[in-house]
C-alpha positions in Angstrom: -13.8 -5.3 5.4 -15.7 -7.9 3.9 -13.5 -10.8 2.9 -14.0 -14.5 1.9 -11.7 -17.1 0.9 -13.5 -20.2 -1.0 -17.1 -19.6 0.9 -15.4 -19.6 4.5 -13.7 -16.9 6.6 -10.1 -16.6 5.6 -9.1 -16.9 9.5 -10.8 -20.5 9.2 -9.0 -21.4 6.1 -5.8 -19.9 6.8 -3.5 -19.5 9.3 -3.8 -16.1 11.1 -2.0 -14.9 14.2 -1.6 -11.3 15.4 1.8 -9.9 15.4 3.4 -10.2 18.3 6.3 -7.5 19.8 10.1 -9.0 20.0 11.6 -7.5 22.9 15.1 -8.8 21.7 14.1 -7.7 17.7 12.1 -4.5 18.3 10.5 -3.4 15.4 13.0 -5.2 13.0 10.1 -8.2 14.0 8.0 -6.3 11.6 7.9 -6.8 8.0 8.2 -3.5 5.8 5.2 -2.4 4.0 5.0 -0.4 1.0 1.8 1.7 0.5 1.2 2.7 -2.8 -1.5 5.2 -3.6 -2.1 6.0 -7.3 -3.5 9.4 -8.4 -4.8 11.2 -11.2 -6.2 14.7 -10.8 -7.6 13.8 -7.2 -8.6 17.3 -6.3 -11.4 16.0 -3.8 -10.1 13.0 -2.1 -6.1 13.4 -2.3 -5.8 14.9 1.4 -8.2 12.3 3.0 -6.6 9.2 1.2 -3.0 10.5 2.1 -4.0 11.1 5.4 -5.7 8.2 6.0 -2.7 5.8 4.7 -0.2 8.5 7.0 -2.7 7.1 9.9 -2.2 3.6 9.5 -1.1 1.9 12.7 2.2 0.0 12.1 5.4 0.6 13.1 6.7 3.8 11.8 10.2 2.7 10.6 8.4 -0.6 8.8 6.2 1.4 6.7 6.5 3.5 3.4 3.6 5.4 1.6 4.6 6.2 -2.2 2.1 8.7 -3.7 2.3 8.0 -7.2 0.9 11.4 -8.9 -0.1 11.7 -12.4 -1.9 14.5 -12.4 -1.9 16.9 -15.4 -3.7 19.9 -13.8 -0.7 21.7 -12.4 -2.6 23.2 -9.3 -3.9 19.8 -8.2 -0.4 18.4 -8.8 1.5 20.7 -6.4 -1.4 20.4 -3.8 -0.7 16.9 -3.7 3.1 17.3 -3.3 2.4 19.9 -0.7 0.3 17.3 1.5 3.3 14.7 0.8 5.6 17.4 2.1 3.4 18.0 5.1 3.0 14.5 6.4 6.8 14.3 5.7 7.8 17.1 8.0 5.8 15.4 10.7 7.9 12.4 10.3 6.0 10.1 8.0 8.1 8.0 5.5 6.3 9.4 2.5 7.7 9.6 -1.2 6.2 11.6 -3.7 6.4 10.1 -7.4 5.6 11.9 -10.6 6.2 10.8 -14.3 7.0 12.7 -17.4 4.3 10.7 -19.6 0.8 8.5 -18.5 2.2 5.2 -20.1 0.4 2.4 -18.9 -2.1 5.2 -16.5 -2.3 3.7 -13.2 -0.7 0.1 -13.8 2.4 2.4 -15.3 2.5 4.5 -12.3 2.2 1.5 -10.0 4.7 -0.5 -12.2 7.6 2.2 -12.4 6.8 2.9 -8.3 7.6 -0.9 -7.9 11.2 -0.1 -10.0 12.4 2.7 -7.7 15.5 1.3 -5.6 14.0 1.8 -2.1 11.0 -0.2 -2.8 13.5 -3.5 -2.8 13.8 -3.5 0.8 9.8 -3.7 1.1 8.1 -7.3 2.1 4.8 -6.3 1.2 3.2 -4.1 -0.9 -0.7 -2.7 -0.2 -2.4 -0.5 -3.1 -4.8 1.8 -2.6 -7.4 3.8 -4.9 -6.9 7.4 -4.3 -10.6 7.7 -2.9 -9.7 4.4 -0.4 -9.5 5.4 3.4 -8.3 2.5 5.3 -9.0 2.0 8.8 -6.0 2.6 10.9 -5.8 -1.2 11.8 -6.0 -2.5 8.3 -2.3 -3.6 8.4 -2.8 -5.4 11.6 -5.9 -7.5 10.3 -4.2 -8.1 7.0 -0.4 -8.4 7.0 -1.0 -11.8 9.2 -2.2 -13.6 6.3 0.8 -13.1 4.0 3.2 -13.9 6.8 1.6 -17.2 8.2 0.7 -18.3 4.8 3.6 -17.9 2.5 1.9 -19.9 -0.4 -0.5 -16.4 -0.4 0.5 -14.0 -2.9 -2.5 -11.6 -2.7 -4.9 -10.5 -0.3 -7.9 -8.8 -2.0 -11.0 -7.2 0.0 -13.6 -4.7 -0.9 -15.8 -2.3 1.2 -19.3 -2.5 1.1 -19.3 1.3 -0.2 -18.1 2.8 -3.5 -16.0 1.0 -5.7 -12.7 1.2 -3.6 -10.5 -2.1 -3.6 -7.0 -2.9 -1.9 -4.5 -5.1 -2.7 -1.8 -6.4 -0.3 0.8 -8.2 -2.1 3.5 -9.9 -0.9 6.8 -8.8 -2.7 8.3 -12.3 -3.4 5.4 -12.9 -5.4 6.2 -9.8 -7.5 10.2 -10.2 -7.7 9.9 -14.0 -8.5 6.8 -13.9 -10.9 8.0 -14.9 -14.2 7.4 -11.4 -15.7 9.1 -9.9 -12.7 5.9 -7.6 -12.5 2.2 -8.1 -12.0 2.1 -5.0 -14.2 3.6 -6.3 -17.1 
């Protein structure tokens, strides 16, 4: 992962401390993170991206994966749904969401995903392109920047290969922004 903040490594400009286990609070000491993966007819990569998101290292009761499936190809749409069901049967907290229309395309899917009632409990949101496969320790390396620096609303990084981007967003930023959404 490559990340810079004003020409310096972020850990030198901003406070960063690894999350520490709390014997008193257990997993509730960790923020609940929503992983959003918007998809449209992703025949070649959907299993890899869903599998990588489901393989993230984070307390299992503190992560929720939301696959936003806008696929119009019924075979692909069904395959994405079955992949989500397969992971749910393994105990992963994963939601498969579809829409009747593609208004707003990817941003529209993300916006609708943020309006679902179960998302309100999430403190942070990570958005992955459908062809992105995060390293298992992604959340351990990125969440501390937001936890320890409340003035930061967004962490963005890019990888040196492909065009994949990810965003990790503070839900307090999304919920308190003037338009109540970054996807307006």
